[in-house]
mmCIF file of the N, C-alpha and C atoms, coordinates in Angstrom:
data_MODEL
# 
_entry.id   MODEL 
# 
loop_
_atom_site.group_PDB 
_atom_site.id 
_atom_site.type_symbol 
_atom_site.label_atom_id 
_atom_site.label_alt_id 
_atom_site.label_comp_id 
_atom_site.label_asym_id 
_atom_site.label_entity_id 
_atom_site.label_seq_id 
_atom_site.pdbx_PDB_ins_code 
_atom_site.Cartn_x 
_atom_site.Cartn_y 
_atom_site.Cartn_z 
_atom_site.occupancy 
_atom_site.B_iso_or_equiv 
_atom_site.pdbx_formal_charge 
_atom_site.auth_seq_id 
_atom_site.auth_comp_id 
_atom_site.auth_asym_id 
_atom_site.auth_atom_id 
_atom_site.pdbx_PDB_model_num 
ATOM 1   N N  . UNK A 1 1  ? 334.680 169.848 216.471 1.00 0.00 ? 1  UNK A N  1 
ATOM 2   C CA . UNK A 1 1  ? 334.527 170.902 215.500 1.00 0.00 ? 1  UNK A CA 1 
ATOM 3   C C  . UNK A 1 1  ? 333.397 170.585 214.506 1.00 0.00 ? 1  UNK A C  1 
ATOM 4   N N  . UNK A 1 2  ? 333.250 169.314 214.174 1.00 0.00 ? 2  UNK A N  1 
ATOM 5   C CA . UNK A 1 2  ? 332.189 168.912 213.240 1.00 0.00 ? 2  UNK A CA 1 
ATOM 6   C C  . UNK A 1 2  ? 330.805 169.169 213.835 1.00 0.00 ? 2  UNK A C  1 
ATOM 7   N N  . UNK A 1 3  ? 330.572 168.877 215.126 1.00 0.00 ? 3  UNK A N  1 
ATOM 8   C CA . UNK A 1 3  ? 329.242 169.190 215.681 1.00 0.00 ? 3  UNK A CA 1 
ATOM 9   C C  . UNK A 1 3  ? 328.906 170.683 215.627 1.00 0.00 ? 3  UNK A C  1 
ATOM 10  N N  . UNK A 1 4  ? 329.921 171.539 215.756 1.00 0.00 ? 4  UNK A N  1 
ATOM 11  C CA . UNK A 1 4  ? 329.681 172.981 215.674 1.00 0.00 ? 4  UNK A CA 1 
ATOM 12  C C  . UNK A 1 4  ? 329.145 173.365 214.295 1.00 0.00 ? 4  UNK A C  1 
ATOM 13  N N  . UNK A 1 5  ? 329.790 172.870 213.239 1.00 0.00 ? 5  UNK A N  1 
ATOM 14  C CA . UNK A 1 5  ? 329.350 173.193 211.887 1.00 0.00 ? 5  UNK A CA 1 
ATOM 15  C C  . UNK A 1 5  ? 327.999 172.564 211.571 1.00 0.00 ? 5  UNK A C  1 
ATOM 16  N N  . UNK A 1 6  ? 327.731 171.395 212.127 1.00 0.00 ? 6  UNK A N  1 
ATOM 17  C CA . UNK A 1 6  ? 326.423 170.764 211.949 1.00 0.00 ? 6  UNK A CA 1 
ATOM 18  C C  . UNK A 1 6  ? 325.335 171.619 212.591 1.00 0.00 ? 6  UNK A C  1 
ATOM 19  N N  . UNK A 1 7  ? 325.577 172.067 213.816 1.00 0.00 ? 7  UNK A N  1 
ATOM 20  C CA . UNK A 1 7  ? 324.611 172.934 214.498 1.00 0.00 ? 7  UNK A CA 1 
ATOM 21  C C  . UNK A 1 7  ? 324.433 174.263 213.764 1.00 0.00 ? 7  UNK A C  1 
ATOM 22  N N  . UNK A 1 8  ? 325.515 174.833 213.287 1.00 0.00 ? 8  UNK A N  1 
ATOM 23  C CA . UNK A 1 8  ? 325.452 176.095 212.553 1.00 0.00 ? 8  UNK A CA 1 
ATOM 24  C C  . UNK A 1 8  ? 324.651 175.936 211.263 1.00 0.00 ? 8  UNK A C  1 
ATOM 25  N N  . UNK A 1 9  ? 324.859 174.836 210.571 1.00 0.00 ? 9  UNK A N  1 
ATOM 26  C CA . UNK A 1 9  ? 324.114 174.576 209.331 1.00 0.00 ? 9  UNK A CA 1 
ATOM 27  C C  . UNK A 1 9  ? 322.637 174.393 209.618 1.00 0.00 ? 9  UNK A C  1 
ATOM 28  N N  . UNK A 1 10 ? 322.300 173.634 210.636 1.00 0.00 ? 10 UNK A N  1 
ATOM 29  C CA . UNK A 1 10 ? 320.893 173.429 210.988 1.00 0.00 ? 10 UNK A CA 1 
ATOM 30  C C  . UNK A 1 10 ? 320.231 174.738 211.404 1.00 0.00 ? 10 UNK A C  1 
ATOM 31  N N  . UNK A 1 11 ? 320.929 175.548 212.160 1.00 0.00 ? 11 UNK A N  1 
ATOM 32  C CA . UNK A 1 11 ? 320.395 176.848 212.566 1.00 0.00 ? 11 UNK A CA 1 
ATOM 33  C C  . UNK A 1 11 ? 320.160 177.737 211.352 1.00 0.00 ? 11 UNK A C  1 
ATOM 34  N N  . UNK A 1 12 ? 321.112 177.757 210.423 1.00 0.00 ? 12 UNK A N  1 
ATOM 35  C CA . UNK A 1 12 ? 320.963 178.579 209.220 1.00 0.00 ? 12 UNK A CA 1 
ATOM 36  C C  . UNK A 1 12 ? 319.771 178.109 208.392 1.00 0.00 ? 12 UNK A C  1 
ATOM 37  N N  . UNK A 1 13 ? 319.597 176.814 208.245 1.00 0.00 ? 13 UNK A N  1 
ATOM 38  C CA . UNK A 1 13 ? 318.460 176.280 207.488 1.00 0.00 ? 13 UNK A CA 1 
ATOM 39  C C  . UNK A 1 13 ? 317.131 176.624 208.154 1.00 0.00 ? 13 UNK A C  1 
ATOM 40  N N  . UNK A 1 14 ? 317.088 176.550 209.463 1.00 0.00 ? 14 UNK A N  1 
ATOM 41  C CA . UNK A 1 14 ? 315.862 176.903 210.181 1.00 0.00 ? 14 UNK A CA 1 
ATOM 42  C C  . UNK A 1 14 ? 315.539 178.385 210.036 1.00 0.00 ? 14 UNK A C  1 
ATOM 43  N N  . UNK A 1 15 ? 316.527 179.236 210.154 1.00 0.00 ? 15 UNK A N  1 
ATOM 44  C CA . UNK A 1 15 ? 316.303 180.678 210.033 1.00 0.00 ? 15 UNK A CA 1 
ATOM 45  C C  . UNK A 1 15 ? 315.826 181.025 208.624 1.00 0.00 ? 15 UNK A C  1 
ATOM 46  N N  . UNK A 1 16 ? 316.461 180.461 207.611 1.00 0.00 ? 16 UNK A N  1 
ATOM 47  C CA . UNK A 1 16 ? 316.067 180.727 206.235 1.00 0.00 ? 16 UNK A CA 1 
ATOM 48  C C  . UNK A 1 16 ? 314.666 180.178 205.964 1.00 0.00 ? 16 UNK A C  1 
ATOM 49  N N  . UNK A 1 17 ? 314.372 178.985 206.454 1.00 0.00 ? 17 UNK A N  1 
ATOM 50  C CA . UNK A 1 17 ? 313.058 178.388 206.252 1.00 0.00 ? 17 UNK A CA 1 
ATOM 51  C C  . UNK A 1 17 ? 311.949 179.171 206.924 1.00 0.00 ? 17 UNK A C  1 
ATOM 52  N N  . UNK A 1 18 ? 312.163 179.581 208.155 1.00 0.00 ? 18 UNK A N  1 
ATOM 53  C CA . UNK A 1 18 ? 311.155 180.356 208.878 1.00 0.00 ? 18 UNK A CA 1 
ATOM 54  C C  . UNK A 1 18 ? 310.947 181.710 208.217 1.00 0.00 ? 18 UNK A C  1 
ATOM 55  N N  . UNK A 1 19 ? 312.027 182.331 207.758 1.00 0.00 ? 19 UNK A N  1 
ATOM 56  C CA . UNK A 1 19 ? 311.920 183.622 207.087 1.00 0.00 ? 19 UNK A CA 1 
ATOM 57  C C  . UNK A 1 19 ? 311.134 183.492 205.782 1.00 0.00 ? 19 UNK A C  1 
ATOM 58  N N  . UNK A 1 20 ? 311.363 182.421 205.055 1.00 0.00 ? 20 UNK A N  1 
ATOM 59  C CA . UNK A 1 20 ? 310.657 182.218 203.786 1.00 0.00 ? 20 UNK A CA 1 
ATOM 60  C C  . UNK A 1 20 ? 309.176 181.963 204.013 1.00 0.00 ? 20 UNK A C  1 
ATOM 61  N N  . UNK A 1 21 ? 308.839 181.227 205.034 1.00 0.00 ? 21 UNK A N  1 
ATOM 62  C CA . UNK A 1 21 ? 307.435 180.905 205.298 1.00 0.00 ? 21 UNK A CA 1 
ATOM 63  C C  . UNK A 1 21 ? 306.677 182.051 205.956 1.00 0.00 ? 21 UNK A C  1 
ATOM 64  N N  . UNK A 1 22 ? 307.386 182.941 206.624 1.00 0.00 ? 22 UNK A N  1 
ATOM 65  C CA . UNK A 1 22 ? 306.734 184.025 207.352 1.00 0.00 ? 22 UNK A CA 1 
ATOM 66  C C  . UNK A 1 22 ? 305.921 184.930 206.418 1.00 0.00 ? 22 UNK A C  1 
ATOM 67  N N  . UNK A 1 23 ? 306.441 185.212 205.229 1.00 0.00 ? 23 UNK A N  1 
ATOM 68  C CA . UNK A 1 23 ? 305.726 186.055 204.282 1.00 0.00 ? 23 UNK A CA 1 
ATOM 69  C C  . UNK A 1 23 ? 304.438 185.417 203.809 1.00 0.00 ? 23 UNK A C  1 
ATOM 70  N N  . UNK A 1 24 ? 304.479 184.138 203.499 1.00 0.00 ? 24 UNK A N  1 
ATOM 71  C CA . UNK A 1 24 ? 303.282 183.436 203.037 1.00 0.00 ? 24 UNK A CA 1 
ATOM 72  C C  . UNK A 1 24 ? 302.230 183.343 204.138 1.00 0.00 ? 24 UNK A C  1 
ATOM 73  N N  . UNK A 1 25 ? 302.674 183.045 205.334 1.00 0.00 ? 25 UNK A N  1 
ATOM 74  C CA . UNK A 1 25 ? 301.735 182.911 206.453 1.00 0.00 ? 25 UNK A CA 1 
ATOM 75  C C  . UNK A 1 25 ? 301.096 184.257 206.778 1.00 0.00 ? 25 UNK A C  1 
ATOM 76  N N  . UNK A 1 26 ? 301.882 185.322 206.797 1.00 0.00 ? 26 UNK A N  1 
ATOM 77  C CA . UNK A 1 26 ? 301.318 186.637 207.124 1.00 0.00 ? 26 UNK A CA 1 
ATOM 78  C C  . UNK A 1 26 ? 300.371 187.118 206.027 1.00 0.00 ? 26 UNK A C  1 
ATOM 79  N N  . UNK A 1 27 ? 300.662 186.815 204.763 1.00 0.00 ? 27 UNK A N  1 
ATOM 80  C CA . UNK A 1 27 ? 299.759 187.207 203.683 1.00 0.00 ? 27 UNK A CA 1 
ATOM 81  C C  . UNK A 1 27 ? 298.437 186.449 203.797 1.00 0.00 ? 27 UNK A C  1 
ATOM 82  N N  . UNK A 1 28 ? 298.495 185.165 204.099 1.00 0.00 ? 28 UNK A N  1 
ATOM 83  C CA . UNK A 1 28 ? 297.282 184.361 204.252 1.00 0.00 ? 28 UNK A CA 1 
ATOM 84  C C  . UNK A 1 28 ? 296.412 184.908 205.382 1.00 0.00 ? 28 UNK A C  1 
ATOM 85  N N  . UNK A 1 29 ? 297.026 185.228 206.504 1.00 0.00 ? 29 UNK A N  1 
ATOM 86  C CA . UNK A 1 29 ? 296.281 185.762 207.644 1.00 0.00 ? 29 UNK A CA 1 
ATOM 87  C C  . UNK A 1 29 ? 295.685 187.125 207.306 1.00 0.00 ? 29 UNK A C  1 
ATOM 88  N N  . UNK A 1 30 ? 296.455 187.967 206.631 1.00 0.00 ? 30 UNK A N  1 
ATOM 89  C CA . UNK A 1 30 ? 295.960 189.303 206.276 1.00 0.00 ? 30 UNK A CA 1 
ATOM 90  C C  . UNK A 1 30 ? 294.783 189.224 205.315 1.00 0.00 ? 30 UNK A C  1 
ATOM 91  N N  . UNK A 1 31 ? 294.835 188.326 204.352 1.00 0.00 ? 31 UNK A N  1 
ATOM 92  C CA . UNK A 1 31 ? 293.730 188.204 203.399 1.00 0.00 ? 31 UNK A CA 1 
ATOM 93  C C  . UNK A 1 31 ? 292.484 187.683 204.105 1.00 0.00 ? 31 UNK A C  1 
ATOM 94  N N  . UNK A 1 32 ? 292.654 186.719 204.981 1.00 0.00 ? 32 UNK A N  1 
ATOM 95  C CA . UNK A 1 32 ? 291.496 186.148 205.677 1.00 0.00 ? 32 UNK A CA 1 
ATOM 96  C C  . UNK A 1 32 ? 290.891 187.144 206.670 1.00 0.00 ? 32 UNK A C  1 
ATOM 97  N N  . UNK A 1 33 ? 291.708 187.918 207.358 1.00 0.00 ? 33 UNK A N  1 
ATOM 98  C CA . UNK A 1 33 ? 291.189 188.840 208.357 1.00 0.00 ? 33 UNK A CA 1 
ATOM 99  C C  . UNK A 1 33 ? 290.700 190.155 207.764 1.00 0.00 ? 33 UNK A C  1 
ATOM 100 N N  . UNK A 1 34 ? 291.470 190.714 206.821 1.00 0.00 ? 34 UNK A N  1 
ATOM 101 C CA . UNK A 1 34 ? 291.177 192.051 206.325 1.00 0.00 ? 34 UNK A CA 1 
ATOM 102 C C  . UNK A 1 34 ? 290.676 192.073 204.888 1.00 0.00 ? 34 UNK A C  1 
ATOM 103 N N  . UNK A 1 35 ? 290.536 190.913 204.269 1.00 0.00 ? 35 UNK A N  1 
ATOM 104 C CA . UNK A 1 35 ? 290.127 190.867 202.874 1.00 0.00 ? 35 UNK A CA 1 
ATOM 105 C C  . UNK A 1 35 ? 288.684 191.254 202.659 1.00 0.00 ? 35 UNK A C  1 
ATOM 106 N N  . UNK A 1 36 ? 287.823 190.889 203.571 1.00 0.00 ? 36 UNK A N  1 
ATOM 107 C CA . UNK A 1 36 ? 286.411 191.220 203.437 1.00 0.00 ? 36 UNK A CA 1 
ATOM 108 C C  . UNK A 1 36 ? 285.753 190.471 202.298 1.00 0.00 ? 36 UNK A C  1 
ATOM 109 N N  . UNK A 1 37 ? 284.717 191.069 201.735 1.00 0.00 ? 37 UNK A N  1 
ATOM 110 C CA . UNK A 1 37 ? 283.966 190.420 200.679 1.00 0.00 ? 37 UNK A CA 1 
ATOM 111 C C  . UNK A 1 37 ? 284.604 190.603 199.306 1.00 0.00 ? 37 UNK A C  1 
ATOM 112 N N  . UNK A 1 38 ? 285.515 191.537 199.180 1.00 0.00 ? 38 UNK A N  1 
ATOM 113 C CA . UNK A 1 38 ? 286.091 191.845 197.882 1.00 0.00 ? 38 UNK A CA 1 
ATOM 114 C C  . UNK A 1 38 ? 287.474 191.236 197.687 1.00 0.00 ? 38 UNK A C  1 
ATOM 115 N N  . UNK A 1 39 ? 287.691 190.061 198.234 1.00 0.00 ? 39 UNK A N  1 
ATOM 116 C CA . UNK A 1 39 ? 289.001 189.431 198.133 1.00 0.00 ? 39 UNK A CA 1 
ATOM 117 C C  . UNK A 1 39 ? 289.327 189.119 196.678 1.00 0.00 ? 39 UNK A C  1 
ATOM 118 N N  . UNK A 1 40 ? 288.366 188.578 195.936 1.00 0.00 ? 40 UNK A N  1 
ATOM 119 C CA . UNK A 1 40 ? 288.611 188.158 194.559 1.00 0.00 ? 40 UNK A CA 1 
ATOM 120 C C  . UNK A 1 40 ? 287.973 189.118 193.556 1.00 0.00 ? 40 UNK A C  1 
ATOM 121 N N  . UNK A 1 41 ? 287.763 190.361 193.944 1.00 0.00 ? 41 UNK A N  1 
ATOM 122 C CA . UNK A 1 41 ? 287.098 191.319 193.067 1.00 0.00 ? 41 UNK A CA 1 
ATOM 123 C C  . UNK A 1 41 ? 287.861 191.508 191.754 1.00 0.00 ? 41 UNK A C  1 
ATOM 124 N N  . UNK A 1 42 ? 289.155 191.760 191.826 1.00 0.00 ? 42 UNK A N  1 
ATOM 125 C CA . UNK A 1 42 ? 289.936 192.013 190.619 1.00 0.00 ? 42 UNK A CA 1 
ATOM 126 C C  . UNK A 1 42 ? 290.150 190.740 189.815 1.00 0.00 ? 42 UNK A C  1 
ATOM 127 N N  . UNK A 1 43 ? 290.288 189.612 190.489 1.00 0.00 ? 43 UNK A N  1 
ATOM 128 C CA . UNK A 1 43 ? 290.459 188.345 189.780 1.00 0.00 ? 43 UNK A CA 1 
ATOM 129 C C  . UNK A 1 43 ? 289.194 188.015 188.999 1.00 0.00 ? 43 UNK A C  1 
ATOM 130 N N  . UNK A 1 44 ? 288.038 188.181 189.615 1.00 0.00 ? 44 UNK A N  1 
ATOM 131 C CA . UNK A 1 44 ? 286.778 187.895 188.939 1.00 0.00 ? 44 UNK A CA 1 
ATOM 132 C C  . UNK A 1 44 ? 286.548 188.850 187.772 1.00 0.00 ? 44 UNK A C  1 
ATOM 133 N N  . UNK A 1 45 ? 286.897 190.110 187.951 1.00 0.00 ? 45 UNK A N  1 
ATOM 134 C CA . UNK A 1 45 ? 286.712 191.089 186.883 1.00 0.00 ? 45 UNK A CA 1 
ATOM 135 C C  . UNK A 1 45 ? 287.601 190.741 185.689 1.00 0.00 ? 45 UNK A C  1 
ATOM 136 N N  . UNK A 1 46 ? 288.823 190.368 185.953 1.00 0.00 ? 46 UNK A N  1 
ATOM 137 C CA . UNK A 1 46 ? 289.738 190.014 184.876 1.00 0.00 ? 46 UNK A CA 1 
ATOM 138 C C  . UNK A 1 46 ? 289.270 188.755 184.157 1.00 0.00 ? 46 UNK A C  1 
ATOM 139 N N  . UNK A 1 47 ? 288.751 187.777 184.889 1.00 0.00 ? 47 UNK A N  1 
ATOM 140 C CA . UNK A 1 47 ? 288.220 186.564 184.256 1.00 0.00 ? 47 UNK A CA 1 
ATOM 141 C C  . UNK A 1 47 ? 287.015 186.884 183.392 1.00 0.00 ? 47 UNK A C  1 
ATOM 142 N N  . UNK A 1 48 ? 286.167 187.805 183.830 1.00 0.00 ? 48 UNK A N  1 
ATOM 143 C CA . UNK A 1 48 ? 284.994 188.146 183.042 1.00 0.00 ? 48 UNK A CA 1 
ATOM 144 C C  . UNK A 1 48 ? 285.393 188.815 181.723 1.00 0.00 ? 48 UNK A C  1 
ATOM 145 N N  . UNK A 1 49 ? 286.460 189.601 181.717 1.00 0.00 ? 49 UNK A N  1 
ATOM 146 C CA . UNK A 1 49 ? 286.943 190.194 180.473 1.00 0.00 ? 49 UNK A CA 1 
ATOM 147 C C  . UNK A 1 49 ? 287.517 189.122 179.541 1.00 0.00 ? 49 UNK A C  1 
ATOM 148 N N  . UNK A 1 50 ? 288.239 188.181 180.110 1.00 0.00 ? 50 UNK A N  1 
ATOM 149 C CA . UNK A 1 50 ? 288.941 187.197 179.293 1.00 0.00 ? 50 UNK A CA 1 
ATOM 150 C C  . UNK A 1 50 ? 288.028 186.109 178.744 1.00 0.00 ? 50 UNK A C  1 
ATOM 151 N N  . UNK A 1 51 ? 286.827 185.963 179.264 1.00 0.00 ? 51 UNK A N  1 
ATOM 152 C CA . UNK A 1 51 ? 285.926 184.924 178.773 1.00 0.00 ? 51 UNK A CA 1 
ATOM 153 C C  . UNK A 1 51 ? 285.527 185.159 177.328 1.00 0.00 ? 51 UNK A C  1 
ATOM 154 N N  . UNK A 1 52 ? 285.417 186.402 176.904 1.00 0.00 ? 52 UNK A N  1 
ATOM 155 C CA . UNK A 1 52 ? 284.972 186.716 175.560 1.00 0.00 ? 52 UNK A CA 1 
ATOM 156 C C  . UNK A 1 52 ? 286.110 186.831 174.552 1.00 0.00 ? 52 UNK A C  1 
ATOM 157 N N  . UNK A 1 53 ? 287.323 186.611 174.961 1.00 0.00 ? 53 UNK A N  1 
ATOM 158 C CA . UNK A 1 53 ? 288.443 186.708 174.046 1.00 0.00 ? 53 UNK A CA 1 
ATOM 159 C C  . UNK A 1 53 ? 288.495 185.470 173.162 1.00 0.00 ? 53 UNK A C  1 
ATOM 160 N N  . UNK A 1 54 ? 288.894 185.648 171.940 1.00 0.00 ? 54 UNK A N  1 
ATOM 161 C CA . UNK A 1 54 ? 289.072 184.488 171.068 1.00 0.00 ? 54 UNK A CA 1 
ATOM 162 C C  . UNK A 1 54 ? 290.494 183.965 171.256 1.00 0.00 ? 54 UNK A C  1 
ATOM 163 N N  . UNK A 1 55 ? 290.659 182.651 171.187 1.00 0.00 ? 55 UNK A N  1 
ATOM 164 C CA . UNK A 1 55 ? 291.995 182.095 171.420 1.00 0.00 ? 55 UNK A CA 1 
ATOM 165 C C  . UNK A 1 55 ? 292.958 182.437 170.277 1.00 0.00 ? 55 UNK A C  1 
ATOM 166 N N  . UNK A 1 56 ? 294.217 182.583 170.615 1.00 0.00 ? 56 UNK A N  1 
ATOM 167 C CA . UNK A 1 56 ? 295.257 182.868 169.628 1.00 0.00 ? 56 UNK A CA 1 
ATOM 168 C C  . UNK A 1 56 ? 295.659 181.568 168.972 1.00 0.00 ? 56 UNK A C  1 
ATOM 169 N N  . UNK A 1 57 ? 295.658 181.570 167.640 1.00 0.00 ? 57 UNK A N  1 
ATOM 170 C CA . UNK A 1 57 ? 296.019 180.354 166.908 1.00 0.00 ? 57 UNK A CA 1 
ATOM 171 C C  . UNK A 1 57 ? 297.485 180.416 166.525 1.00 0.00 ? 57 UNK A C  1 
ATOM 172 N N  . UNK A 1 58 ? 298.190 179.383 166.888 1.00 0.00 ? 58 UNK A N  1 
ATOM 173 C CA . UNK A 1 58 ? 299.615 179.316 166.579 1.00 0.00 ? 58 UNK A CA 1 
ATOM 174 C C  . UNK A 1 58 ? 299.819 178.683 165.222 1.00 0.00 ? 58 UNK A C  1 
ATOM 175 N N  . UNK A 1 59 ? 300.913 179.015 164.609 1.00 0.00 ? 59 UNK A N  1 
ATOM 176 C CA . UNK A 1 59 ? 301.221 178.471 163.292 1.00 0.00 ? 59 UNK A CA 1 
ATOM 177 C C  . UNK A 1 59 ? 301.944 177.177 163.381 1.00 0.00 ? 59 UNK A C  1 
# 
């Protein structure tokens, strides 16, 4: 009976692990294949706006 629960636990961990990694892997592939030249367009634009901001001084 113990080997059954061990196998069930290992199977559950593998299924959960593969499911969790599948989203990250598919996003990476999609960005590399379909991202084109404008992958970081919005990130760069936001950084360019934030460069001229003055830092907030805490009390």
